C-alpha positions, -999 to +999 in steps of 0.1 A: +001-124-171+014-089-185-010-060-187-003-048-223-029-020-223-016+016-225-021+038-194-050+063-196-037+098-202-060+123-186-061+158-208-050+190-191-078+208-208-111+190-216-143+205-231-172+184-229-202+192-251-197+230-244-222+254-258-223+292-256-254+311-267-262+347-263-294+363-255-312+375-288-290+354-310-307+326-331-274+307-335-248+295-308-214+309-309-202+275-299-223+244-302-215+212-283-177+214-286-158+186-272-122+186-270-092+172-252-058+189-249-030+170-233-004+186-212+022+203-233+003+202-266+001+234-286-033+239-301-043+262-329-078+273-336-083+283-371-114+292-390-133+319-406-145+350-389-173+344-366-168+305-362-163+307-322-125+306-321-124+336-298-155+324-279-138+291-273-106+306-258-127+329-236-147+299-223-113+281-215-099+312-198-132+317-176-137+350-190-172+340-201-193+311-188-206+283-210-244+281-215-241+243-214-215+217-209-184+213-187-149+227-188-122+206-169-086+219-161-064+191-148-092+169-142-112+194-122-146+207-133-139+245-132-176+253-145-185+249-107-156+269-094-153+308-093-132+321-121-105+333-097-099+299-082-091+286-116-071+316-127-034+308-141-042+273-154-038+284-192-024+309-213-032+322-246-019+341-275-039+359-301-022+366-335-042+389-359-032+392-394-034+425-412-037+440-448-011+464-459-018+486-489+014+496-509 
């Protein structure tokens, strides 16, 4: 009998119900975000100001810690590792639009 099931592909980056809240704020900056990013994928976060795009990138890059949930890089739970031990696992680029008066 031939196995016809596709192999399981493990994401390079996985966010599992990640939440980030700040003291004194009633709303979460990021609330229970789950996301899988495969190796080689290009991902763009798009949305209005204040929707959590920058916070999400800062969480992935370990510049800030999640209030809840797990972040996996290459299958490893990096929420239990020191930020320096996971350094260099991802790269980001930010592009800000500007208004020009003519």
